[in-house]
C-alpha positions as CSV (number, residue, x, y, z in Angstrom):
1,X,-6.9,-8.3,35.1
2,X,-9.2,-11.3,34.8
3,X,-8.4,-14.5,36.6
4,X,-7.8,-17.6,34.4
5,X,-7.9,-20.1,37.2
6,X,-10.9,-21.6,35.3
7,X,-8.5,-23.0,32.7
8,X,-6.4,-24.8,35.2
9,X,-9.5,-26.2,37.0
10,X,-11.2,-27.5,33.8
11,X,-8.3,-28.9,31.9
12,X,-7.4,-31.7,34.2
13,X,-11.0,-32.9,34.3
14,X,-10.9,-35.3,31.3
15,X,-14.0,-36.8,29.8
16,X,-13.3,-40.4,28.9
17,X,-14.9,-42.4,26.1
18,X,-15.9,-45.9,26.7
19,X,-12.7,-47.1,25.1
20,X,-10.5,-44.8,27.1
21,X,-9.0,-41.9,25.1
22,X,-9.5,-38.7,27.1
23,X,-11.3,-35.8,25.6
24,X,-10.2,-32.2,26.4
25,X,-12.7,-29.4,26.4
26,X,-12.1,-25.7,25.8
27,X,-13.9,-23.6,28.5
28,X,-15.2,-20.7,26.4
29,X,-15.8,-17.6,28.5
30,X,-17.5,-14.2,27.9
31,X,-16.6,-11.8,25.0
32,X,-13.8,-9.4,25.9
33,X,-13.7,-5.7,25.3
34,X,-10.9,-4.7,22.9
35,X,-9.0,-3.2,25.8
36,X,-9.1,-6.4,27.8
37,X,-8.3,-8.5,24.8
38,X,-5.2,-6.5,24.0
39,X,-3.9,-6.7,27.6
40,X,-4.5,-10.4,27.7
41,X,-2.8,-10.9,24.3
42,X,0.2,-9.0,25.5
43,X,0.5,-11.2,28.6
44,X,0.3,-14.3,26.5
45,X,2.9,-13.0,24.1
46,X,5.2,-12.4,27.1
47,X,5.0,-16.1,27.8
48,X,6.4,-17.1,24.4
49,X,9.2,-14.6,24.6
50,X,10.4,-15.6,28.1
51,X,13.6,-17.5,28.1
52,X,12.4,-19.9,30.8
53,X,9.5,-21.3,28.8
54,X,9.6,-25.1,28.8
55,X,7.8,-26.8,26.0
56,X,6.9,-30.5,26.5
57,X,4.3,-31.0,23.8
58,X,5.6,-29.3,20.6
59,X,2.5,-29.3,18.5
60,X,0.4,-27.7,21.3
61,X,3.0,-24.9,21.5
62,X,2.9,-24.6,17.7
63,X,-0.9,-24.3,18.0
64,X,-0.5,-21.7,20.8
65,X,1.8,-19.5,18.7
66,X,-0.4,-19.8,15.6
67,X,-3.4,-18.6,17.7
68,X,-1.5,-15.7,19.0
69,X,-0.5,-14.7,15.5
70,X,-4.1,-14.8,14.5
71,X,-5.2,-12.8,17.5
72,X,-2.5,-10.1,16.8
73,X,-3.7,-10.0,13.2
74,X,-7.3,-9.3,14.3
75,X,-6.2,-6.6,16.7
76,X,-4.1,-4.9,14.1
77,X,-6.4,-5.3,11.0
78,X,-10.0,-5.4,12.1
79,X,-12.4,-2.9,13.7
80,X,-13.6,-4.2,17.0
81,X,-17.2,-5.1,16.1
82,X,-19.2,-7.5,18.2
83,X,-18.5,-10.3,15.7
84,X,-14.8,-9.6,15.6
85,X,-14.5,-9.4,19.5
86,X,-16.4,-12.7,19.8
87,X,-13.9,-14.3,17.3
88,X,-11.0,-12.8,19.1
89,X,-12.2,-14.0,22.5
90,X,-12.7,-17.5,21.2
91,X,-9.1,-17.5,19.9
92,X,-7.8,-16.3,23.3
93,X,-9.8,-19.0,25.1
94,X,-8.4,-21.6,22.9
95,X,-4.8,-20.2,23.3
96,X,-5.0,-20.6,27.1
97,X,-5.8,-24.3,26.6
98,X,-3.0,-24.9,24.1
99,X,-0.6,-23.1,26.4
100,X,-1.5,-25.4,29.3
101,X,-1.4,-28.5,27.2
102,X,2.1,-27.6,25.9
103,X,3.5,-27.9,29.5
104,X,1.9,-31.3,30.2
105,X,4.5,-34.0,30.3
106,X,2.3,-36.8,29.1
107,X,-0.4,-35.9,26.7
108,X,-2.9,-38.5,25.5
109,X,-6.1,-36.6,25.1
110,X,-7.7,-34.9,22.1
111,X,-10.2,-32.1,21.5
112,X,-13.0,-33.3,19.1
113,X,-14.9,-31.2,16.7
114,X,-13.9,-28.2,14.7
115,X,-10.6,-26.4,15.7
116,X,-7.8,-24.3,14.3
117,X,-4.4,-25.7,14.7
118,X,-1.0,-24.7,13.4
119,X,2.6,-25.6,12.7
120,X,5.9,-23.8,12.5
121,X,7.3,-23.4,8.9
122,X,11.0,-22.9,9.0
123,X,11.0,-21.7,5.3
124,X,10.0,-18.1,6.3
125,X,10.0,-18.5,10.1
126,X,6.2,-18.3,10.4
127,X,3.3,-20.1,12.1
128,X,0.8,-21.4,9.6
129,X,-2.9,-22.2,10.5
130,X,-5.0,-25.1,9.3
131,X,-8.5,-26.1,10.2
132,X,-9.3,-29.6,11.3
133,X,-12.3,-31.6,12.4
134,X,-12.2,-34.8,14.6
135,X,-15.4,-36.9,15.0
136,X,-16.4,-38.3,18.4
137,X,-15.4,-41.7,17.1
138,X,-11.8,-40.6,17.2
139,X,-12.0,-41.2,21.0
140,X,-12.3,-44.9,20.4
141,X,-8.5,-45.1,19.7
142,X,-8.8,-46.6,16.2
143,X,-7.3,-45.2,13.0
144,X,-9.7,-43.2,11.0
145,X,-9.8,-41.9,7.4
146,X,-8.8,-38.4,6.5
147,X,-10.4,-36.1,3.9
148,X,-8.2,-33.1,3.0
149,X,-10.3,-30.2,1.8
150,X,-8.7,-27.4,-0.4
151,X,-10.5,-24.1,-0.4
152,X,-11.1,-21.9,-3.4
153,X,-9.8,-18.5,-4.4
154,X,-10.9,-15.3,-2.8
155,X,-9.0,-11.9,-2.9
156,X,-9.9,-11.3,0.7
157,X,-8.2,-14.4,2.2
158,X,-6.0,-13.9,5.3
159,X,-4.8,-16.1,8.2
160,X,-8.0,-15.5,10.1
161,X,-10.6,-15.3,7.3
162,X,-10.1,-18.2,5.0
163,X,-11.1,-21.7,6.2
164,X,-14.4,-23.6,6.4
165,X,-15.8,-27.0,5.7
166,X,-19.1,-27.4,3.9
167,X,-21.9,-28.2,6.4
168,X,-22.7,-31.5,4.7
169,X,-19.1,-32.6,4.8
170,X,-18.9,-32.1,8.6
171,X,-22.2,-34.0,8.9
172,X,-20.7,-36.9,6.8
173,X,-17.5,-36.9,8.8
174,X,-19.2,-37.1,12.2
175,X,-21.7,-39.8,11.0
176,X,-19.0,-42.0,9.4
177,X,-16.0,-41.3,11.5
178,X,-13.7,-39.3,9.2
179,X,-11.1,-36.7,10.2
180,X,-11.1,-33.5,8.1
181,X,-8.2,-31.1,7.4
182,X,-8.3,-27.8,5.5
183,X,-4.8,-26.3,4.8
184,X,-4.5,-22.6,4.4
185,X,-2.4,-23.3,1.3
186,X,-0.7,-19.9,1.8
187,X,-3.8,-18.2,0.6
188,X,-4.3,-18.0,-3.2
189,X,-1.1,-19.8,-4.4
190,X,-3.1,-22.3,-6.5
191,X,-1.6,-24.9,-4.1
192,X,1.7,-24.7,-6.1
193,X,5.2,-24.4,-4.7
194,X,4.9,-23.3,-1.0
195,X,1.1,-23.8,-1.2
196,X,1.6,-27.4,-2.1
197,X,4.2,-27.7,0.6
198,X,1.7,-26.4,3.1
199,X,-0.9,-29.1,2.1
200,X,1.6,-32.0,2.4
201,X,2.8,-30.6,5.7
202,X,-0.7,-30.5,7.1
203,X,-1.3,-34.1,6.1
204,X,2.0,-35.0,7.9
205,X,0.9,-33.1,11.0
206,X,-2.5,-34.8,11.1
207,X,-0.7,-38.2,10.9
208,X,1.7,-37.2,13.7
209,X,-0.9,-35.8,16.0
210,X,-3.8,-38.2,15.5
211,X,-4.6,-41.8,14.6
212,X,-5.0,-41.4,10.8
213,X,-5.3,-44.4,8.5
214,X,-2.6,-43.6,5.8
215,X,-4.3,-46.0,3.5
216,X,-7.5,-43.9,3.5
217,X,-6.4,-40.3,2.8
218,X,-8.7,-38.6,0.2
219,X,-7.8,-35.3,-1.4
220,X,-10.6,-33.0,-2.3
221,X,-10.8,-29.4,-3.6
222,X,-13.2,-26.8,-4.7
223,X,-12.6,-24.3,-7.5
224,X,-9.0,-23.2,-7.1
225,X,-8.7,-26.1,-4.7
226,X,-9.9,-28.5,-7.4
227,X,-7.0,-27.3,-9.6
228,X,-4.7,-27.7,-6.6
229,X,-5.9,-31.2,-6.0
230,X,-4.9,-32.1,-9.6
231,X,-1.5,-30.6,-9.1
232,X,-0.8,-32.3,-5.8
233,X,-2.1,-35.7,-6.8
234,X,-0.1,-35.6,-10.0
235,X,3.1,-35.0,-8.0
236,X,2.2,-37.5,-5.3
237,X,0.1,-40.3,-6.8
238,X,1.2,-42.8,-4.2
239,X,-0.2,-40.8,-1.3
240,X,-4.0,-40.8,-1.9
241,X,-6.8,-43.2,-1.8
242,X,-8.9,-41.0,-4.1
243,X,-9.3,-37.5,-5.5
244,X,-12.5,-35.5,-5.6
245,X,-12.5,-32.4,-7.8
246,X,-15.4,-30.0,-7.5
247,X,-15.8,-27.1,-9.9
248,X,-12.1,-27.2,-10.8
249,X,-9.9,-27.0,-13.9
250,X,-7.0,-29.0,-15.0
251,X,-5.6,-27.8,-18.3
252,X,-3.8,-24.5,-18.4
253,X,-3.7,-24.3,-22.2
254,X,-7.4,-25.1,-22.6
255,X,-8.2,-22.5,-19.9
256,X,-6.1,-19.8,-21.7
257,X,-7.2,-20.9,-25.2
258,X,-3.7,-21.3,-26.4
259,X,-1.4,-24.0,-27.7
260,X,1.7,-24.9,-25.7
261,X,3.8,-23.9,-28.7
262,X,2.4,-20.3,-28.5
263,X,4.5,-19.5,-25.4
264,X,8.3,-19.5,-24.8
265,X,9.8,-22.8,-23.9
266,X,10.8,-21.7,-20.4
267,X,7.2,-20.8,-19.5
268,X,6.0,-24.1,-21.1
269,X,8.3,-26.1,-18.8
270,X,7.1,-24.3,-15.7
271,X,3.4,-24.8,-16.7
272,X,3.9,-28.5,-17.5
273,X,5.4,-29.1,-14.1
274,X,2.1,-28.1,-12.4
275,X,-0.9,-29.2,-14.5
276,X,-2.2,-32.8,-14.9
277,X,-2.6,-32.6,-18.7
278,X,1.2,-33.1,-19.0
279,X,1.5,-36.0,-16.5
280,X,-1.5,-38.1,-17.4
281,X,0.0,-41.5,-16.6
282,X,0.4,-40.4,-13.0
283,X,-3.4,-40.5,-12.7
284,X,-3.9,-43.8,-14.4
285,X,-4.6,-45.7,-11.1
286,X,-6.0,-43.2,-8.7
287,X,-9.8,-43.3,-8.2
288,X,-11.0,-39.8,-9.3
289,X,-14.4,-38.2,-9.3
290,X,-14.9,-34.8,-11.0
291,X,-18.1,-32.9,-10.3
292,X,-19.2,-29.8,-12.2
293,X,-22.3,-27.7,-12.7
294,X,-23.5,-27.4,-16.3
295,X,-24.2,-23.6,-15.7
296,X,-20.9,-22.8,-13.9
297,X,-20.4,-19.1,-14.3
298,X,-16.8,-19.1,-12.9
299,X,-15.1,-22.1,-14.5
300,X,-17.0,-23.0,-17.7
301,X,-18.3,-26.6,-17.8
302,X,-16.4,-27.1,-21.1
303,X,-13.2,-27.1,-19.0
304,X,-14.4,-30.0,-16.9
305,X,-15.8,-31.9,-19.9
306,X,-12.4,-31.5,-21.6
307,X,-10.3,-32.9,-18.8
308,X,-13.0,-35.6,-18.1
309,X,-12.8,-36.9,-21.7
310,X,-9.0,-37.1,-21.5
311,X,-9.0,-38.8,-18.1
312,X,-11.6,-41.4,-19.1
313,X,-9.2,-42.6,-21.8
314,X,-6.4,-43.3,-19.3
315,X,-8.2,-44.2,-16.1
316,X,-10.9,-46.8,-16.2
317,X,-12.2,-45.8,-12.7
318,X,-12.6,-42.1,-13.5
319,X,-16.1,-40.7,-12.9
320,X,-17.5,-37.5,-14.2
321,X,-20.7,-36.1,-12.7
322,X,-22.4,-33.1,-14.3
323,X,-25.1,-31.4,-12.3
324,X,-27.8,-30.0,-14.6
325,X,-28.3,-26.2,-14.3
326,X,-26.0,-26.0,-11.3
327,X,-23.6,-23.0,-10.9
328,X,-20.2,-22.9,-9.4
329,X,-21.1,-23.1,-5.7
330,X,-22.3,-26.7,-5.5
331,X,-19.9,-27.8,-2.7
332,X,-22.5,-28.5,0.0
333,X,-24.8,-30.3,-2.5
334,X,-21.9,-32.6,-3.6
335,X,-21.2,-33.8,-0.1
336,X,-24.9,-34.4,0.4
337,X,-25.1,-36.8,-2.5
338,X,-25.4,-40.5,-1.7
339,X,-23.2,-41.6,-4.6
340,X,-20.4,-39.3,-3.4
341,X,-20.8,-40.5,0.2
342,X,-20.6,-44.1,-0.9
343,X,-17.6,-43.4,-3.0
344,X,-15.8,-41.7,-0.1
345,X,-16.6,-44.7,2.2
346,X,-15.3,-47.2,-0.4
347,X,-11.8,-45.6,-0.8
348,X,-8.7,-47.4,0.2
349,X,-5.3,-46.8,-1.3
350,X,-4.2,-49.5,-3.8
351,X,-0.8,-50.0,-5.2
352,X,-0.6,-50.9,-8.9
353,X,1.6,-53.7,-10.1
354,X,2.6,-51.7,-13.1
355,X,3.1,-47.9,-13.2
356,X,4.6,-45.1,-15.2
357,X,5.5,-41.9,-13.3
358,X,6.1,-38.7,-15.3
359,X,8.5,-36.2,-13.7
360,X,8.8,-32.6,-14.7
361,X,11.0,-31.5,-11.7
362,X,13.5,-33.3,-9.4
363,X,11.5,-32.0,-6.3
364,X,8.7,-34.2,-7.5
365,X,10.7,-37.2,-8.4
366,X,9.8,-39.8,-5.7
367,X,7.0,-42.3,-5.8
368,X,6.3,-45.5,-4.0
369,X,9.7,-45.4,-2.3
370,X,11.6,-45.0,-5.6
371,X,13.5,-41.7,-6.2
372,X,14.7,-40.7,-9.7
373,X,17.6,-38.2,-10.3
374,X,16.6,-36.8,-13.7
375,X,19.0,-35.2,-16.2
376,X,18.6,-31.4,-16.2
377,X,17.2,-29.3,-17.6
378,X,14.0,-31.3,-18.1
379,X,13.2,-30.0,-21.6
380,X,11.4,-33.3,-22.0
381,X,9.9,-34.9,-18.9
382,X,11.6,-37.9,-17.3
383,X,9.8,-41.1,-16.9
384,X,10.1,-43.7,-14.1
385,X,8.3,-47.0,-14.5
386,X,8.0,-50.3,-12.6
387,X,6.2,-53.6,-13.0
388,X,6.2,-56.8,-11.1
389,X,7.4,-59.8,-13.1
390,X,7.4,-63.0,-11.0
391,X,9.5,-62.2,-7.9
392,X,11.2,-59.2,-9.4
393,X,10.4,-55.4,-9.3
394,X,11.6,-54.4,-12.7
395,X,12.4,-50.7,-13.2
396,X,12.5,-48.6,-16.3
397,X,13.8,-45.1,-16.8
398,X,13.8,-42.4,-19.4
399,X,15.9,-39.1,-19.2
400,X,17.1,-40.3,-15.8
401,X,20.7,-40.4,-14.5
402,X,20.2,-42.7,-11.5
403,X,17.5,-44.3,-9.4
404,X,17.5,-44.9,-5.6
405,X,15.2,-47.5,-4.2
406,X,14.5,-47.4,-0.4
407,X,13.1,-50.7,0.8
408,X,11.6,-49.1,4.0
409,X,9.5,-46.8,1.8
410,X,8.4,-49.4,-0.7
411,X,4.9,-50.7,-0.5
412,X,4.8,-53.8,1.7
413,X,4.1,-56.1,-1.2
414,X,7.3,-54.9,-2.9
415,X,9.7,-55.1,0.0
416,X,10.9,-58.6,-0.4
417,X,11.1,-58.6,-4.2
418,X,14.3,-58.7,-6.2
419,X,15.0,-55.3,-7.8
420,X,16.3,-55.1,-11.4
421,X,16.7,-52.3,-13.9
422,X,15.9,-52.5,-17.7
423,X,18.2,-49.7,-18.7
424,X,21.8,-48.8,-17.9
425,X,20.6,-46.2,-15.4
426,X,22.6,-46.3,-12.2
427,X,20.6,-48.2,-9.6
428,X,21.2,-47.9,-5.8
429,X,19.3,-49.8,-3.2
430,X,19.2,-48.5,0.4
431,X,17.6,-50.0,3.5
432,X,16.1,-47.0,5.3
433,X,14.9,-43.5,4.4
434,X,17.9,-42.0,6.3
435,X,20.2,-43.7,3.9
436,X,18.8,-41.7,0.9
437,X,21.5,-39.1,0.0
438,X,20.4,-35.5,0.0
439,X,19.4,-34.2,-3.4
440,X,21.4,-31.4,-4.9
441,X,19.5,-28.1,-4.9
442,X,18.1,-26.8,-8.2
443,X,15.9,-24.0,-9.4
444,X,13.7,-22.5,-10.6
445,X,13.5,-19.4,-8.3
446,X,10.3,-20.5,-6.5
447,X,12.0,-23.7,-5.5
448,X,14.3,-21.7,-3.2
449,X,11.2,-20.9,-1.1
450,X,10.7,-24.5,-0.1
451,X,13.5,-24.6,2.4
452,X,14.6,-22.0,5.0
453,X,15.4,-18.8,3.1
454,X,16.4,-15.2,3.9
455,X,15.9,-11.9,2.0
456,X,19.1,-9.8,2.2
457,X,19.0,-6.0,1.8
458,X,22.2,-4.7,0.2
459,X,21.3,-1.0,0.7
460,X,22.9,1.1,3.3
461,X,20.6,2.3,6.1
462,X,20.8,5.9,4.8
463,X,19.9,4.8,1.2
464,X,16.2,5.6,1.3
465,X,15.5,4.4,-2.3
466,X,17.4,1.2,-1.8
467,X,15.6,0.5,1.5
468,X,12.3,1.2,-0.1
469,X,13.1,-1.2,-3.0
470,X,14.0,-4.0,-0.6
471,X,10.9,-3.4,1.6
472,X,8.8,-3.7,-1.6
473,X,10.3,-7.1,-2.4
474,X,9.5,-8.2,1.2
475,X,6.0,-7.0,0.9
476,X,5.6,-9.0,-2.4
477,X,6.4,-12.2,-0.5
478,X,4.0,-11.2,2.3
479,X,1.2,-10.6,-0.2
480,X,1.9,-13.9,-1.9
481,X,2.4,-16.2,1.1
482,X,0.8,-14.2,3.9
483,X,4.0,-14.1,6.1
484,X,6.9,-11.8,6.4
485,X,10.2,-13.2,5.0
486,X,13.2,-13.7,7.2
487,X,15.4,-10.5,6.7
488,X,19.0,-9.7,7.0
489,X,21.0,-6.5,6.1
490,X,24.4,-6.7,4.5
491,X,25.6,-3.6,6.4
492,X,25.4,-5.5,9.7
493,X,25.4,-9.1,8.5
494,X,27.0,-12.1,10.2
495,X,28.2,-13.9,7.0
496,X,28.5,-17.2,8.8
497,X,24.7,-17.3,9.0
498,X,24.3,-17.4,5.2
499,X,25.2,-21.1,5.1
500,X,22.0,-21.9,6.9
501,X,19.6,-20.5,4.2
502,X,18.7,-20.1,0.6
503,X,19.9,-16.5,0.2
504,X,17.9,-14.0,-1.8
505,X,20.0,-10.9,-2.6
506,X,18.4,-7.7,-3.9
507,X,20.9,-5.2,-5.2
508,X,23.6,-4.2,-7.7
509,X,27.0,-5.9,-7.7
510,X,28.8,-2.6,-7.6
511,X,27.3,-2.0,-4.1
512,X,27.1,-5.5,-2.8
513,X,29.8,-8.0,-1.8
514,X,27.1,-10.7,-1.7
515,X,25.9,-10.0,-5.3
516,X,29.5,-10.2,-6.5
517,X,30.1,-13.4,-4.7
518,X,27.0,-15.0,-6.3
519,X,28.1,-13.9,-9.8
520,X,31.8,-15.0,-9.3
521,X,31.3,-18.5,-10.8
522,X,27.9,-18.1,-12.4
523,X,27.6,-18.4,-16.2
524,X,25.9,-15.0,-16.4
525,X,28.0,-12.0,-15.6
526,X,27.4,-8.3,-14.8
527,X,30.1,-6.1,-16.2
528,X,29.9,-2.3,-16.3
529,X,26.9,-1.4,-18.5
530,X,26.1,-4.9,-19.6
531,X,24.6,-8.2,-18.6
532,X,26.6,-10.9,-20.3
533,X,25.3,-14.3,-21.2
534,X,27.5,-16.4,-23.4
535,X,28.7,-14.1,-26.2
536,X,25.7,-11.9,-25.9
537,X,25.8,-8.5,-24.1
538,X,22.6,-6.8,-23.0
539,X,22.6,-3.2,-21.7
540,X,21.6,-3.0,-18.1
541,X,19.7,0.2,-18.5
542,X,16.0,-0.6,-18.6
543,X,16.6,-4.3,-18.0
544,X,16.7,-6.6,-15.0
545,X,18.2,-10.0,-14.0
546,X,16.7,-12.8,-11.8
547,X,19.1,-15.7,-11.2
548,X,19.2,-18.8,-9.1
549,X,22.5,-20.5,-8.6
550,X,24.3,-22.8,-6.2
551,X,25.1,-20.9,-3.0
552,X,28.8,-19.9,-2.6
553,X,28.2,-20.2,1.2
554,X,26.8,-23.8,1.2
555,X,26.7,-26.2,-1.8
556,X,23.5,-27.7,-0.5
557,X,21.7,-24.3,-0.6
558,X,20.7,-21.9,-3.3
559,X,21.6,-18.2,-3.9
560,X,19.3,-15.9,-5.8
561,X,20.2,-12.5,-7.2
562,X,17.8,-9.9,-8.5
563,X,19.3,-6.7,-9.9
564,X,18.3,-4.0,-12.4
565,X,14.6,-3.1,-12.8
566,X,12.1,-4.9,-10.6
567,X,10.3,-8.0,-11.8
568,X,6.6,-8.5,-12.3
569,X,5.2,-5.3,-11.1
570,X,2.1,-5.9,-13.3
571,X,1.6,-9.5,-12.1
572,X,-1.1,-10.4,-9.7
573,X,0.2,-10.9,-6.1
574,X,-0.6,-14.7,-6.2
575,X,1.4,-15.3,-9.4
576,X,4.5,-13.2,-8.7
577,X,6.9,-16.0,-9.0
578,X,5.2,-18.5,-11.3
579,X,7.2,-17.7,-14.4
580,X,10.7,-17.2,-13.0
581,X,13.0,-20.0,-14.4
582,X,16.6,-20.5,-13.3
583,X,17.7,-17.3,-15.1
584,X,16.0,-14.5,-16.9
585,X,17.1,-11.2,-18.3
586,X,14.0,-9.1,-18.9
587,X,12.8,-5.7,-20.1
588,X,10.2,-3.2,-19.0
589,X,7.9,-4.4,-21.8
590,X,4.9,-6.2,-20.3
591,X,3.5,-9.3,-22.0
592,X,-0.2,-10.3,-22.1
593,X,0.1,-12.5,-18.9
594,X,1.6,-9.6,-16.9
595,X,5.2,-10.9,-17.1
596,X,8.1,-8.7,-18.1
597,X,9.3,-9.7,-21.6
598,X,12.2,-12.0,-21.5
599,X,15.3,-11.4,-23.6
600,X,17.0,-14.5,-22.4
601,X,15.5,-17.1,-20.1
602,X,16.1,-20.8,-19.3
603,X,17.4,-23.5,-17.0
604,X,20.8,-24.7,-16.1
605,X,22.2,-28.2,-16.6
606,X,23.0,-30.5,-13.7
607,X,26.4,-28.9,-13.4
608,X,25.0,-25.4,-13.6
609,X,25.9,-24.6,-17.2
610,X,23.6,-23.0,-19.8
611,X,22.4,-25.6,-22.2
């Protein structure tokens, strides 16, 4: 076994910048053989399973465990070529450093340059990677801007092979003192749902771990990442100093060449919650640059021209740059442009004195420290507005039940203003963010993935078909989000644990106590040969049900039941959950978008009734 005394000798020797922040270095060693790498990885994994492990620096331990996950993935999935072994050895070298740093009581140094880090996601009990770059100027101890870079789509993405920064972006970051962060985004999720959560978590982690100027966070994205940047900025217009869209799209209906009226209302509501075209006012005050090649062979330039024309009408600072004869892969060229570099350098978050925020879902209902509680279901979007009149912050609301204003989270220039409400909407003013009451959980189904969840198998161990069905549902999550779901088995379940999670139950009520418990008070019933919704009865044969409802084990959690035929077997792995509303009864017939044809589908009201 090799000796790793080198790590303990090198780590304490810190290189100090002239202004005093220590710089750590990773002592990279020689490339391992696959046998040595496997032995070393096994020893490192023993460290994290030992009960006596003491973690002082949490984020270094999260990095350590993320790196071990990546190393194990390489060992399991890749043939040991020279390139693969070099990558594996680099990860193991880095893991030793993170392990050592995790045990240091007082940690005040950083590793500059390009590095993989990670965080623990309690949703599915996994460690998620992200890529970051810190310039040498970060050693000066001053807050620096951050550019968040969202990658594009590729069918071969995994937790090891996914992330990079364009060379010219790194060059710019080093020259001008910018930090960079590239979230994994859970692979190809379009940065929606858990993909969006990943991006916002990476931004949060960068701010916790490093001196990031929160007034100078710029969101950029290429291709699928450009579409994701539209989505995330539309949900969080108060978080960013600017948005840079490269070779992206922003209008689902234009993309698919359909009218919104051509599709069922439940799908329309789910689409409208994610695309900028249905929340235009949210972009009215964010500096945005959209860059596209006139000869783009992946996303036609007409899509960029279309969204640009619309944005120019609502945002006076919007810029559209079309590069003549350029194809899709213009990413490096864009970051080499002097006009783009000057735009990046000029960005600083500004707070408008008048704003209208469009809300399609209660999970995206907070902006500038103001939280709306919209009426459900949101058949029409809710609107939250504010404007400063003299010494008063005047609020307006549409399709909103109540508004909570948190003074701690308000922009500084708003904090001492009087607060008034135009409408009769209930207004509550709280001092700190801890005073904001928890929001009641709501669907759709994919919303249940945004907090700790568990998949529960209702099949008995000897039921091979039932076990195979459950394992396939777990594999679908793995293919979608690149992590195994947390699993429990009804046959050996500690029912007390169900209150900790959003609970996904896969199975028939005749064989499952849990399924019967979920249906007990739900407005949709399963009785003998029929699904029952209102006065309608649908035969169970050849049909399926997906239902999200308030959890009978914890009113602040969700319970999800899937029974009958499987959902979405013709859907792409990265769109498996896109079109699941609060409830849907569906057939085997497949629609043009790959979804099972819905017989009944929709959303519950605030008190969990069918509208």
